[in-house]
PDB file with SEQRES, HELIX, SHEET and CRYST1 records, atoms N, CA, C and O in Angstrom:
SEQRES   1 A   54  UNK UNK UNK UNK UNK UNK UNK UNK UNK UNK UNK UNK UNK          
SEQRES   2 A   54  UNK UNK UNK UNK UNK UNK UNK UNK UNK UNK UNK UNK UNK          
SEQRES   3 A   54  UNK UNK UNK UNK UNK UNK UNK UNK UNK UNK UNK UNK UNK          
SEQRES   4 A   54  UNK UNK UNK UNK UNK UNK UNK UNK UNK UNK UNK UNK UNK          
SEQRES   5 A   54  UNK UNK                                                      
HELIX    1 AA1 UNK A    2  UNK A   22  1                                  21    
HELIX    2 AA2 UNK A   26  UNK A   48  1                                  23    
CRYST1    1.000    1.000    1.000  90.00  90.00  90.00 P 1           1          
ATOM      1  N   UNK A   1    -100.500 129.345 105.020  1.00  0.00           N  
ATOM      2  CA  UNK A   1     -99.482 129.944 105.867  1.00  0.00           C  
ATOM      3  C   UNK A   1     -98.103 129.401 105.517  1.00  0.00           C  
ATOM      4  O   UNK A   1     -97.151 130.166 105.368  1.00  0.00           O  
ATOM      5  N   UNK A   2     -97.993 128.087 105.388  1.00  0.00           N  
ATOM      6  CA  UNK A   2     -96.690 127.501 105.087  1.00  0.00           C  
ATOM      7  C   UNK A   2     -96.201 127.899 103.705  1.00  0.00           C  
ATOM      8  O   UNK A   2     -94.998 128.052 103.490  1.00  0.00           O  
ATOM      9  N   UNK A   3     -97.126 128.067 102.766  1.00  0.00           N  
ATOM     10  CA  UNK A   3     -96.726 128.480 101.423  1.00  0.00           C  
ATOM     11  C   UNK A   3     -96.098 129.872 101.450  1.00  0.00           C  
ATOM     12  O   UNK A   3     -95.131 130.134 100.736  1.00  0.00           O  
ATOM     13  N   UNK A   4     -96.643 130.754 102.267  1.00  0.00           N  
ATOM     14  CA  UNK A   4     -96.085 132.098 102.396  1.00  0.00           C  
ATOM     15  C   UNK A   4     -94.699 132.036 103.029  1.00  0.00           C  
ATOM     16  O   UNK A   4     -93.783 132.741 102.607  1.00  0.00           O  
ATOM     17  N   UNK A   5     -94.553 131.195 104.035  1.00  0.00           N  
ATOM     18  CA  UNK A   5     -93.245 131.051 104.679  1.00  0.00           C  
ATOM     19  C   UNK A   5     -92.202 130.510 103.711  1.00  0.00           C  
ATOM     20  O   UNK A   5     -91.060 130.969 103.705  1.00  0.00           O  
ATOM     21  N   UNK A   6     -92.594 129.531 102.887  1.00  0.00           N  
ATOM     22  CA  UNK A   6     -91.670 128.999 101.891  1.00  0.00           C  
ATOM     23  C   UNK A   6     -91.312 130.061 100.852  1.00  0.00           C  
ATOM     24  O   UNK A   6     -90.169 130.132 100.401  1.00  0.00           O  
ATOM     25  N   UNK A   7     -92.285 130.882 100.478  1.00  0.00           N  
ATOM     26  CA  UNK A   7     -92.040 131.961  99.522  1.00  0.00           C  
ATOM     27  C   UNK A   7     -91.072 132.996 100.103  1.00  0.00           C  
ATOM     28  O   UNK A   7     -90.151 133.442  99.418  1.00  0.00           O  
ATOM     29  N   UNK A   8     -91.281 133.370 101.353  1.00  0.00           N  
ATOM     30  CA  UNK A   8     -90.375 134.313 102.020  1.00  0.00           C  
ATOM     31  C   UNK A   8     -88.972 133.730 102.102  1.00  0.00           C  
ATOM     32  O   UNK A   8     -87.985 134.430 101.873  1.00  0.00           O  
ATOM     33  N   UNK A   9     -88.889 132.452 102.426  1.00  0.00           N  
ATOM     34  CA  UNK A   9     -87.588 131.786 102.508  1.00  0.00           C  
ATOM     35  C   UNK A   9     -86.873 131.801 101.161  1.00  0.00           C  
ATOM     36  O   UNK A   9     -85.698 132.162 101.084  1.00  0.00           O  
ATOM     37  N   UNK A  10     -87.568 131.416 100.112  1.00  0.00           N  
ATOM     38  CA  UNK A  10     -86.957 131.361  98.785  1.00  0.00           C  
ATOM     39  C   UNK A  10     -86.552 132.753  98.293  1.00  0.00           C  
ATOM     40  O   UNK A  10     -85.445 132.938  97.787  1.00  0.00           O  
ATOM     41  N   UNK A  11     -87.440 133.718  98.441  1.00  0.00           N  
ATOM     42  CA  UNK A  11     -87.116 135.075  97.991  1.00  0.00           C  
ATOM     43  C   UNK A  11     -85.978 135.677  98.807  1.00  0.00           C  
ATOM     44  O   UNK A  11     -85.121 136.373  98.263  1.00  0.00           O  
ATOM     45  N   UNK A  12     -85.968 135.412 100.096  1.00  0.00           N  
ATOM     46  CA  UNK A  12     -84.890 135.921 100.945  1.00  0.00           C  
ATOM     47  C   UNK A  12     -83.534 135.378 100.540  1.00  0.00           C  
ATOM     48  O   UNK A  12     -82.549 136.116 100.500  1.00  0.00           O  
ATOM     49  N   UNK A  13     -83.480 134.094 100.241  1.00  0.00           N  
ATOM     50  CA  UNK A  13     -82.213 133.483  99.817  1.00  0.00           C  
ATOM     51  C   UNK A  13     -81.760 134.053  98.476  1.00  0.00           C  
ATOM     52  O   UNK A  13     -80.578 134.343  98.290  1.00  0.00           O  
ATOM     53  N   UNK A  14     -82.697 134.212  97.544  1.00  0.00           N  
ATOM     54  CA  UNK A  14     -82.346 134.738  96.222  1.00  0.00           C  
ATOM     55  C   UNK A  14     -81.875 136.184  96.314  1.00  0.00           C  
ATOM     56  O   UNK A  14     -80.847 136.544  95.740  1.00  0.00           O  
ATOM     57  N   UNK A  15     -82.623 137.010  97.034  1.00  0.00           N  
ATOM     58  CA  UNK A  15     -82.242 138.429  97.160  1.00  0.00           C  
ATOM     59  C   UNK A  15     -80.916 138.557  97.883  1.00  0.00           C  
ATOM     60  O   UNK A  15     -80.083 139.382  97.507  1.00  0.00           O  
ATOM     61  N   UNK A  16     -80.707 137.755  98.912  1.00  0.00           N  
ATOM     62  CA  UNK A  16     -79.447 137.814  99.654  1.00  0.00           C  
ATOM     63  C   UNK A  16     -78.272 137.384  98.781  1.00  0.00           C  
ATOM     64  O   UNK A  16     -77.176 137.932  98.900  1.00  0.00           O  
ATOM     65  N   UNK A  17     -78.493 136.417  97.914  1.00  0.00           N  
ATOM     66  CA  UNK A  17     -77.415 135.954  97.044  1.00  0.00           C  
ATOM     67  C   UNK A  17     -76.994 137.028  96.047  1.00  0.00           C  
ATOM     68  O   UNK A  17     -75.810 137.158  95.734  1.00  0.00           O  
ATOM     69  N   UNK A  18     -77.959 137.797  95.551  1.00  0.00           N  
ATOM     70  CA  UNK A  18     -77.645 138.806  94.546  1.00  0.00           C  
ATOM     71  C   UNK A  18     -77.433 140.201  95.124  1.00  0.00           C  
ATOM     72  O   UNK A  18     -77.159 141.134  94.369  1.00  0.00           O  
ATOM     73  N   UNK A  19     -77.549 140.368  96.428  1.00  0.00           N  
ATOM     74  CA  UNK A  19     -77.400 141.698  97.011  1.00  0.00           C  
ATOM     75  C   UNK A  19     -75.973 142.221  96.902  1.00  0.00           C  
ATOM     76  O   UNK A  19     -75.766 143.429  96.780  1.00  0.00           O  
ATOM     77  N   UNK A  20     -74.998 141.340  96.944  1.00  0.00           N  
ATOM     78  CA  UNK A  20     -73.615 141.797  96.843  1.00  0.00           C  
ATOM     79  C   UNK A  20     -73.275 142.278  95.434  1.00  0.00           C  
ATOM     80  O   UNK A  20     -72.368 143.091  95.258  1.00  0.00           O  
ATOM     81  N   UNK A  21     -73.999 141.777  94.427  1.00  0.00           N  
ATOM     82  CA  UNK A  21     -73.772 142.208  93.047  1.00  0.00           C  
ATOM     83  C   UNK A  21     -74.562 143.481  92.748  1.00  0.00           C  
ATOM     84  O   UNK A  21     -74.068 144.376  92.062  1.00  0.00           O  
ATOM     85  N   UNK A  22     -75.774 143.558  93.257  1.00  0.00           N  
ATOM     86  CA  UNK A  22     -76.669 144.657  92.904  1.00  0.00           C  
ATOM     87  C   UNK A  22     -76.460 145.909  93.757  1.00  0.00           C  
ATOM     88  O   UNK A  22     -76.729 147.018  93.294  1.00  0.00           O  
ATOM     89  N   UNK A  23     -75.991 145.754  94.975  1.00  0.00           N  
ATOM     90  CA  UNK A  23     -75.864 146.892  95.889  1.00  0.00           C  
ATOM     91  C   UNK A  23     -74.428 147.005  96.378  1.00  0.00           C  
ATOM     92  O   UNK A  23     -73.615 146.095  96.210  1.00  0.00           O  
ATOM     93  N   UNK A  24     -74.141 148.157  96.993  1.00  0.00           N  
ATOM     94  CA  UNK A  24     -72.825 148.329  97.596  1.00  0.00           C  
ATOM     95  C   UNK A  24     -72.954 149.194  98.847  1.00  0.00           C  
ATOM     96  O   UNK A  24     -73.901 149.967  98.996  1.00  0.00           O  
ATOM     97  N   UNK A  25     -71.994 149.047  99.724  1.00  0.00           N  
ATOM     98  CA  UNK A  25     -71.940 149.868 100.922  1.00  0.00           C  
ATOM     99  C   UNK A  25     -73.031 149.557 101.918  1.00  0.00           C  
ATOM    100  O   UNK A  25     -73.349 148.399 102.193  1.00  0.00           O  
ATOM    101  N   UNK A  26     -73.603 150.639 102.459  1.00  0.00           N  
ATOM    102  CA  UNK A  26     -74.609 150.507 103.514  1.00  0.00           C  
ATOM    103  C   UNK A  26     -75.886 149.839 103.002  1.00  0.00           C  
ATOM    104  O   UNK A  26     -76.560 149.128 103.748  1.00  0.00           O  
ATOM    105  N   UNK A  27     -76.213 150.068 101.738  1.00  0.00           N  
ATOM    106  CA  UNK A  27     -77.410 149.445 101.175  1.00  0.00           C  
ATOM    107  C   UNK A  27     -77.262 147.931 101.152  1.00  0.00           C  
ATOM    108  O   UNK A  27     -78.205 147.208 101.475  1.00  0.00           O  
ATOM    109  N   UNK A  28     -76.101 147.456 100.776  1.00  0.00           N  
ATOM    110  CA  UNK A  28     -75.851 146.002 100.757  1.00  0.00           C  
ATOM    111  C   UNK A  28     -75.985 145.407 102.150  1.00  0.00           C  
ATOM    112  O   UNK A  28     -76.571 144.338 102.322  1.00  0.00           O  
ATOM    113  N   UNK A  29     -75.443 146.099 103.138  1.00  0.00           N  
ATOM    114  CA  UNK A  29     -75.521 145.612 104.514  1.00  0.00           C  
ATOM    115  C   UNK A  29     -76.961 145.582 104.997  1.00  0.00           C  
ATOM    116  O   UNK A  29     -77.388 144.612 105.624  1.00  0.00           O  
ATOM    117  N   UNK A  30     -77.717 146.647 104.708  1.00  0.00           N  
ATOM    118  CA  UNK A  30     -79.120 146.714 105.138  1.00  0.00           C  
ATOM    119  C   UNK A  30     -79.953 145.622 104.482  1.00  0.00           C  
ATOM    120  O   UNK A  30     -80.779 144.991 105.142  1.00  0.00           O  
ATOM    121  N   UNK A  31     -79.742 145.393 103.186  1.00  0.00           N  
ATOM    122  CA  UNK A  31     -80.495 144.348 102.478  1.00  0.00           C  
ATOM    123  C   UNK A  31     -80.111 142.972 103.015  1.00  0.00           C  
ATOM    124  O   UNK A  31     -80.978 142.118 103.200  1.00  0.00           O  
ATOM    125  N   UNK A  32     -78.846 142.753 103.263  1.00  0.00           N  
ATOM    126  CA  UNK A  32     -78.394 141.458 103.786  1.00  0.00           C  
ATOM    127  C   UNK A  32     -78.955 141.180 105.173  1.00  0.00           C  
ATOM    128  O   UNK A  32     -79.381 140.062 105.460  1.00  0.00           O  
ATOM    129  N   UNK A  33     -78.955 142.184 106.024  1.00  0.00           N  
ATOM    130  CA  UNK A  33     -79.501 141.997 107.374  1.00  0.00           C  
ATOM    131  C   UNK A  33     -81.001 141.726 107.309  1.00  0.00           C  
ATOM    132  O   UNK A  33     -81.504 140.829 107.987  1.00  0.00           O  
ATOM    133  N   UNK A  34     -81.713 142.500 106.495  1.00  0.00           N  
ATOM    134  CA  UNK A  34     -83.162 142.330 106.381  1.00  0.00           C  
ATOM    135  C   UNK A  34     -83.523 140.960 105.839  1.00  0.00           C  
ATOM    136  O   UNK A  34     -84.395 140.289 106.391  1.00  0.00           O  
ATOM    137  N   UNK A  35     -82.864 140.532 104.766  1.00  0.00           N  
ATOM    138  CA  UNK A  35     -83.176 139.228 104.198  1.00  0.00           C  
ATOM    139  C   UNK A  35     -82.726 138.110 105.134  1.00  0.00           C  
ATOM    140  O   UNK A  35     -83.380 137.070 105.212  1.00  0.00           O  
ATOM    141  N   UNK A  36     -81.631 138.308 105.835  1.00  0.00           N  
ATOM    142  CA  UNK A  36     -81.175 137.302 106.799  1.00  0.00           C  
ATOM    143  C   UNK A  36     -82.170 137.088 107.924  1.00  0.00           C  
ATOM    144  O   UNK A  36     -82.450 135.952 108.307  1.00  0.00           O  
ATOM    145  N   UNK A  37     -82.704 138.178 108.451  1.00  0.00           N  
ATOM    146  CA  UNK A  37     -83.714 138.074 109.513  1.00  0.00           C  
ATOM    147  C   UNK A  37     -84.975 137.400 108.983  1.00  0.00           C  
ATOM    148  O   UNK A  37     -85.580 136.578 109.671  1.00  0.00           O  
ATOM    149  N   UNK A  38     -85.372 137.749 107.757  1.00  0.00           N  
ATOM    150  CA  UNK A  38     -86.573 137.132 107.166  1.00  0.00           C  
ATOM    151  C   UNK A  38     -86.374 135.635 106.960  1.00  0.00           C  
ATOM    152  O   UNK A  38     -87.283 134.847 107.215  1.00  0.00           O  
ATOM    153  N   UNK A  39     -85.198 135.244 106.502  1.00  0.00           N  
ATOM    154  CA  UNK A  39     -84.916 133.821 106.272  1.00  0.00           C  
ATOM    155  C   UNK A  39     -84.884 133.049 107.592  1.00  0.00           C  
ATOM    156  O   UNK A  39     -85.471 131.973 107.698  1.00  0.00           O  
ATOM    157  N   UNK A  40     -84.206 133.593 108.584  1.00  0.00           N  
ATOM    158  CA  UNK A  40     -84.143 132.921 109.884  1.00  0.00           C  
ATOM    159  C   UNK A  40     -85.533 132.830 110.511  1.00  0.00           C  
ATOM    160  O   UNK A  40     -85.885 131.813 111.109  1.00  0.00           O  
ATOM    161  N   UNK A  41     -86.317 133.893 110.372  1.00  0.00           N  
ATOM    162  CA  UNK A  41     -87.681 133.878 110.906  1.00  0.00           C  
ATOM    163  C   UNK A  41     -88.565 132.861 110.218  1.00  0.00           C  
ATOM    164  O   UNK A  41     -89.335 132.162 110.876  1.00  0.00           O  
ATOM    165  N   UNK A  42     -88.463 132.771 108.894  1.00  0.00           N  
ATOM    166  CA  UNK A  42     -89.303 131.806 108.181  1.00  0.00           C  
ATOM    167  C   UNK A  42     -88.876 130.375 108.466  1.00  0.00           C  
ATOM    168  O   UNK A  42     -89.727 129.492 108.570  1.00  0.00           O  
ATOM    169  N   UNK A  43     -87.588 130.128 108.593  1.00  0.00           N  
ATOM    170  CA  UNK A  43     -87.125 128.783 108.955  1.00  0.00           C  
ATOM    171  C   UNK A  43     -87.625 128.407 110.342  1.00  0.00           C  
ATOM    172  O   UNK A  43     -88.091 127.288 110.558  1.00  0.00           O  
ATOM    173  N   UNK A  44     -87.529 129.337 111.276  1.00  0.00           N  
ATOM    174  CA  UNK A  44     -88.007 129.080 112.634  1.00  0.00           C  
ATOM    175  C   UNK A  44     -89.501 128.776 112.641  1.00  0.00           C  
ATOM    176  O   UNK A  44     -89.943 127.833 113.296  1.00  0.00           O  
ATOM    177  N   UNK A  45     -90.275 129.569 111.917  1.00  0.00           N  
ATOM    178  CA  UNK A  45     -91.726 129.344 111.861  1.00  0.00           C  
ATOM    179  C   UNK A  45     -92.055 128.019 111.194  1.00  0.00           C  
ATOM    180  O   UNK A  45     -92.968 127.319 111.632  1.00  0.00           O  
ATOM    181  N   UNK A  46     -91.324 127.661 110.140  1.00  0.00           N  
ATOM    182  CA  UNK A  46     -91.576 126.383 109.477  1.00  0.00           C  
ATOM    183  C   UNK A  46     -91.259 125.210 110.398  1.00  0.00           C  
ATOM    184  O   UNK A  46     -91.987 124.217 110.405  1.00  0.00           O  
ATOM    185  N   UNK A  47     -90.193 125.310 111.167  1.00  0.00           N  
ATOM    186  CA  UNK A  47     -89.838 124.227 112.087  1.00  0.00           C  
ATOM    187  C   UNK A  47     -90.884 124.119 113.208  1.00  0.00           C  
ATOM    188  O   UNK A  47     -91.273 123.018 113.597  1.00  0.00           O  
ATOM    189  N   UNK A  48     -91.324 125.250 113.711  1.00  0.00           N  
ATOM    190  CA  UNK A  48     -92.284 125.230 114.818  1.00  0.00           C  
ATOM    191  C   UNK A  48     -93.682 124.780 114.378  1.00  0.00           C  
ATOM    192  O   UNK A  48     -94.455 124.285 115.198  1.00  0.00           O  
ATOM    193  N   UNK A  49     -94.010 124.946 113.093  1.00  0.00           N  
ATOM    194  CA  UNK A  49     -95.353 124.574 112.631  1.00  0.00           C  
ATOM    195  C   UNK A  49     -95.392 123.246 111.906  1.00  0.00           C  
ATOM    196  O   UNK A  49     -96.429 122.875 111.355  1.00  0.00           O  
ATOM    197  N   UNK A  50     -94.287 122.524 111.895  1.00  0.00           N  
ATOM    198  CA  UNK A  50     -94.289 121.240 111.183  1.00  0.00           C  
ATOM    199  C   UNK A  50     -95.145 120.221 111.921  1.00  0.00           C  
ATOM    200  O   UNK A  50     -95.328 120.288 113.136  1.00  0.00           O  
ATOM    201  N   UNK A  51     -95.663 119.278 111.145  1.00  0.00           N  
ATOM    202  CA  UNK A  51     -96.475 118.224 111.755  1.00  0.00           C  
ATOM    203  C   UNK A  51     -95.552 117.157 112.317  1.00  0.00           C  
ATOM    204  O   UNK A  51     -94.608 116.718 111.659  1.00  0.00           O  
ATOM    205  N   UNK A  52     -95.836 116.759 113.515  1.00  0.00           N  
ATOM    206  CA  UNK A  52     -94.995 115.764 114.160  1.00  0.00           C  
ATOM    207  C   UNK A  52     -95.576 114.371 113.933  1.00  0.00           C  
ATOM    208  O   UNK A  52     -96.747 114.118 114.215  1.00  0.00           O  
ATOM    209  N   UNK A  53     -94.738 113.476 113.422  1.00  0.00           N  
ATOM    210  CA  UNK A  53     -95.153 112.092 113.186  1.00  0.00           C  
ATOM    211  C   UNK A  53     -94.444 111.211 114.209  1.00  0.00           C  
ATOM    212  O   UNK A  53     -93.253 111.379 114.474  1.00  0.00           O  
ATOM    213  N   UNK A  54     -95.193 110.273 114.777  1.00  0.00           N  
ATOM    214  CA  UNK A  54     -94.564 109.411 115.781  1.00  0.00           C  
ATOM    215  C   UNK A  54     -94.170 108.079 115.212  1.00  0.00           C  
ATOM    216  O   UNK A  54     -93.627 107.238 115.928  1.00  0.00           O  
TER     217      UNK A  54                                                      
END                                                                             
């Protein structure tokens, strides 16, 4: 599960970084919003599923 979350995080950051070069207009905005939501969601899931050490 965590490996998938890390993969989503990495791919989301990469796609978001290159979306301004590869797309324009509404497509760029849609890709940026989609990847942004995926990145925020994967970060949230990774934080919530981390092992707590005392």
